[in-house]
C-alpha angles and dihedrals in degrees: 000000000000089000090053093049089047092050092049093053121088094234089048091056091047091052091049089051090050097049095043090046092055090048088055091048090053092049093047091053091047090047092050092053088057096045091053090063084080085083089058094057140258096296093058097044094043092047090052090051092049089051092054091050091049089060087076113175091015091060090051090050090052089048090050092051091050092048094049089046093052092047094048092044093051094047093046092049092050094046093047091051090048090051091048091051092048093049092045112026091168111056123227117260089231133037119242111256090246093066104025097120126105090242092056092050094051098044094110095047091042091050091051092049091048093048091052091044093051090053092049091042091057091049089047107046104012105043099016090224093132098029108139090201130047108294126222122186090205100042105063092159092059091046093053097042093044093049096047093049084073105083098213093051088050090047094052090048092050093050091050089052089058090055090047093052093050091046092050093048096059097024098054091048095045092047096057088042090054091051089051097246091127136024126244114271132208088213108068092177091061097078098122101172094043090049093048092050092048095047095045093047092046093046094046096051092041093052092064099063092034092052090048094048088049091052094244090123117044 
Protein backbone atom coordinates (compact mmCIF):
# COMPACT_ATOMS: atom_id res chain seq x y z
CA UNK A 1 0.00 0.00 0.00
CA UNK A 2 2.77 2.44 0.89
CA UNK A 3 4.51 1.63 -2.38
CA UNK A 4 1.31 2.41 -4.28
CA UNK A 5 0.91 5.74 -2.46
CA UNK A 6 4.58 6.50 -3.16
CA UNK A 7 4.18 5.66 -6.85
CA UNK A 8 1.08 7.81 -7.22
CA UNK A 9 2.80 10.88 -5.78
CA UNK A 10 4.70 13.30 -8.01
CA UNK A 11 7.85 13.10 -5.92
CA UNK A 12 7.60 9.31 -5.95
CA UNK A 13 7.53 9.24 -9.74
CA UNK A 14 10.47 11.63 -9.89
CA UNK A 15 12.50 9.42 -7.54
CA UNK A 16 11.61 6.33 -9.60
CA UNK A 17 12.74 8.16 -12.72
CA UNK A 18 15.99 9.19 -11.02
CA UNK A 19 16.84 5.70 -9.74
CA UNK A 20 15.92 3.91 -12.97
CA UNK A 21 17.77 6.57 -14.94
CA UNK A 22 20.97 5.97 -12.97
CA UNK A 23 20.56 2.22 -13.48
CA UNK A 24 20.38 2.90 -17.21
CA UNK A 25 23.47 5.13 -17.06
CA UNK A 26 25.41 2.34 -15.36
CA UNK A 27 24.27 -0.16 -17.96
CA UNK A 28 25.17 2.15 -20.85
CA UNK A 29 28.71 2.63 -19.51
CA UNK A 30 29.16 -1.13 -19.00
CA UNK A 31 27.74 -1.81 -22.47
CA UNK A 32 30.12 0.72 -23.99
CA UNK A 33 33.14 -0.98 -22.40
CA UNK A 34 32.09 -4.20 -24.12
CA UNK A 35 31.42 -2.56 -27.48
CA UNK A 36 34.86 -0.96 -27.56
CA UNK A 37 36.39 -4.43 -27.61
CA UNK A 38 35.62 -4.41 -31.33
CA UNK A 39 38.86 -2.41 -31.69
CA UNK A 40 40.79 -5.31 -30.14
CA UNK A 41 39.61 -7.81 -32.71
CA UNK A 42 37.08 -10.63 -33.06
CA UNK A 43 38.59 -12.88 -30.39
CA UNK A 44 38.24 -10.30 -27.61
CA UNK A 45 34.71 -9.21 -28.52
CA UNK A 46 33.43 -12.74 -29.08
CA UNK A 47 35.02 -13.92 -25.83
CA UNK A 48 33.27 -11.12 -23.98
CA UNK A 49 29.97 -12.12 -25.57
CA UNK A 50 30.54 -15.77 -24.62
CA UNK A 51 31.30 -14.71 -21.04
CA UNK A 52 27.98 -12.86 -20.83
CA UNK A 53 26.09 -15.88 -22.13
CA UNK A 54 27.88 -18.10 -19.58
CA UNK A 55 26.32 -16.06 -16.77
CA UNK A 56 23.06 -17.83 -17.46
CA UNK A 57 20.37 -16.94 -14.92
CA UNK A 58 22.37 -13.96 -13.66
CA UNK A 59 22.29 -12.44 -17.13
CA UNK A 60 18.52 -12.87 -17.27
CA UNK A 61 18.16 -11.24 -13.86
CA UNK A 62 20.16 -8.25 -15.12
CA UNK A 63 18.00 -8.11 -18.25
CA UNK A 64 14.88 -8.26 -16.11
CA UNK A 65 16.07 -5.37 -13.93
CA UNK A 66 16.83 -3.32 -17.04
CA UNK A 67 13.46 -4.12 -18.60
CA UNK A 68 11.55 -3.17 -15.45
CA UNK A 69 13.65 0.00 -15.14
CA UNK A 70 12.92 1.06 -18.72
CA UNK A 71 9.19 0.40 -18.32
CA UNK A 72 8.95 2.28 -15.01
CA UNK A 73 11.07 5.14 -16.37
CA UNK A 74 8.90 5.52 -19.46
CA UNK A 75 5.61 5.32 -17.55
CA UNK A 76 6.76 7.80 -14.90
CA UNK A 77 8.01 10.22 -17.58
CA UNK A 78 4.71 10.05 -19.46
CA UNK A 79 2.60 10.50 -16.33
CA UNK A 80 4.70 13.39 -15.03
CA UNK A 81 4.45 15.11 -18.42
CA UNK A 82 0.68 14.62 -18.40
CA UNK A 83 0.43 16.13 -14.92
CA UNK A 84 2.56 19.08 -15.96
CA UNK A 85 0.34 19.75 -18.98
CA UNK A 86 -2.81 19.50 -16.85
CA UNK A 87 -1.40 21.86 -14.23
CA UNK A 88 -0.09 24.34 -16.80
CA UNK A 89 -2.12 24.05 -20.06
CA UNK A 90 -0.50 27.26 -21.37
CA UNK A 91 3.28 27.05 -21.43
CA UNK A 92 5.59 29.71 -20.08
CA UNK A 93 7.16 32.05 -22.60
CA UNK A 94 10.60 31.41 -21.14
CA UNK A 95 12.16 28.31 -19.63
CA UNK A 96 13.24 28.31 -16.04
CA UNK A 97 17.01 28.70 -15.68
CA UNK A 98 17.24 25.17 -14.24
CA UNK A 99 16.10 23.51 -17.46
CA UNK A 100 17.11 26.02 -20.12
CA UNK A 101 19.45 23.76 -22.08
CA UNK A 102 18.70 22.20 -25.45
CA UNK A 103 19.12 18.76 -23.85
CA UNK A 104 16.41 19.56 -21.28
CA UNK A 105 13.99 20.82 -23.91
CA UNK A 106 14.39 17.68 -26.03
CA UNK A 107 14.14 15.11 -23.22
CA UNK A 108 10.74 13.79 -24.30
CA UNK A 109 11.64 13.46 -27.96
CA UNK A 110 15.03 12.05 -27.08
CA UNK A 111 13.49 9.52 -24.72
CA UNK A 112 11.09 8.39 -27.43
CA UNK A 113 13.91 8.01 -29.96
CA UNK A 114 15.98 6.02 -27.46
CA UNK A 115 13.05 3.75 -26.58
CA UNK A 116 12.44 2.94 -30.26
CA UNK A 117 16.18 2.50 -30.81
CA UNK A 118 16.53 0.06 -27.90
CA UNK A 119 13.69 -2.07 -29.30
CA UNK A 120 15.23 -2.12 -32.79
CA UNK A 121 18.72 -2.65 -31.35
CA UNK A 122 17.56 -5.79 -29.53
CA UNK A 123 15.94 -7.13 -32.70
CA UNK A 124 19.12 -6.27 -34.59
CA UNK A 125 22.02 -7.50 -32.46
CA UNK A 126 20.35 -9.77 -29.87
CA UNK A 127 17.79 -11.81 -31.77
CA UNK A 128 19.03 -11.16 -35.31
CA UNK A 129 15.46 -10.55 -36.48
CA UNK A 130 16.34 -7.30 -38.28
CA UNK A 131 19.91 -8.17 -39.17
CA UNK A 132 20.62 -6.89 -42.72
CA UNK A 133 23.53 -9.35 -43.03
CA UNK A 134 23.84 -13.04 -42.09
CA UNK A 135 23.49 -13.30 -38.29
CA UNK A 136 25.57 -15.54 -36.02
CA UNK A 137 24.82 -15.85 -32.31
CA UNK A 138 28.43 -16.75 -31.59
CA UNK A 139 30.20 -14.27 -33.88
CA UNK A 140 29.22 -10.86 -32.54
CA UNK A 141 32.22 -9.25 -34.20
CA UNK A 142 31.04 -10.31 -37.66
CA UNK A 143 27.51 -9.12 -36.88
CA UNK A 144 28.73 -5.68 -35.83
CA UNK A 145 31.22 -5.17 -38.65
CA UNK A 146 28.84 -6.52 -41.28
CA UNK A 147 25.98 -4.30 -40.14
CA UNK A 148 27.98 -1.07 -39.87
CA UNK A 149 29.47 -1.50 -43.31
CA UNK A 150 26.00 -0.54 -44.53
CA UNK A 151 25.96 3.26 -44.45
CA UNK A 152 22.30 3.76 -43.55
CA UNK A 153 22.52 1.32 -40.64
CA UNK A 154 25.55 3.19 -39.32
CA UNK A 155 23.81 6.54 -39.89
CA UNK A 156 20.73 5.51 -37.91
CA UNK A 157 22.93 4.28 -35.09
CA UNK A 158 24.94 7.53 -35.05
CA UNK A 159 21.76 9.65 -34.93
CA UNK A 160 20.45 7.58 -32.03
CA UNK A 161 23.73 8.16 -30.17
CA UNK A 162 23.24 11.92 -30.45
CA UNK A 163 19.84 11.51 -28.77
CA UNK A 164 21.43 9.29 -26.12
CA UNK A 165 24.19 11.80 -25.40
CA UNK A 166 21.74 14.67 -24.94
CA UNK A 167 19.46 12.52 -22.79
CA UNK A 168 22.36 11.47 -20.58
CA UNK A 169 23.59 15.04 -20.20
CA UNK A 170 20.39 16.33 -18.69
CA UNK A 171 19.12 13.04 -17.26
CA UNK A 172 22.21 12.11 -15.26
CA UNK A 173 22.40 15.57 -13.72
CA UNK A 174 18.69 15.82 -12.92
CA UNK A 175 18.69 12.30 -11.43
CA UNK A 176 21.34 13.06 -8.83
CA UNK A 177 19.70 16.44 -8.17
CA UNK A 178 16.35 14.72 -7.54
CA UNK A 179 18.03 12.34 -5.09
CA UNK A 180 19.58 15.31 -3.28
CA UNK A 181 23.19 14.52 -4.16
CA UNK A 182 23.75 17.99 -5.63
CA UNK A 183 22.15 21.38 -5.19
CA UNK A 184 20.27 23.35 -7.86
CA UNK A 185 22.45 25.65 -9.92
CA UNK A 186 21.75 28.84 -11.78
CA UNK A 187 24.32 27.78 -14.38
CA UNK A 188 22.92 24.74 -16.28
CA UNK A 189 25.92 24.57 -18.60
CA UNK A 190 28.30 24.01 -15.68
CA UNK A 191 27.52 20.37 -15.17
CA UNK A 192 30.99 19.01 -15.66
CA UNK A 193 30.48 15.39 -14.64
CA UNK A 194 27.21 15.02 -16.55
CA UNK A 195 28.79 16.61 -19.62
CA UNK A 196 31.84 14.35 -19.38
CA UNK A 197 29.71 11.21 -19.08
CA UNK A 198 27.48 12.26 -21.98
CA UNK A 199 30.37 13.15 -24.29
CA UNK A 200 32.39 10.02 -23.51
CA UNK A 201 29.39 7.73 -24.00
CA UNK A 202 28.37 9.47 -27.21
CA UNK A 203 31.93 9.45 -28.54
CA UNK A 204 32.60 5.84 -27.59
CA UNK A 205 29.46 4.46 -29.21
CA UNK A 206 29.85 6.68 -32.28
CA UNK A 207 33.47 5.66 -32.88
CA UNK A 208 32.44 2.06 -33.59
CA UNK A 209 30.26 2.61 -36.70
CA UNK A 210 32.48 5.46 -37.91
CA UNK A 211 35.63 3.33 -37.69
CA UNK A 212 33.94 0.45 -39.49
CA UNK A 213 32.60 2.72 -42.25
CA UNK A 214 36.07 4.20 -42.65
CA UNK A 215 37.58 0.74 -42.99
CA UNK A 216 39.67 1.05 -39.81
CA UNK A 217 37.94 -2.03 -38.38
CA UNK A 218 37.54 -4.98 -40.74
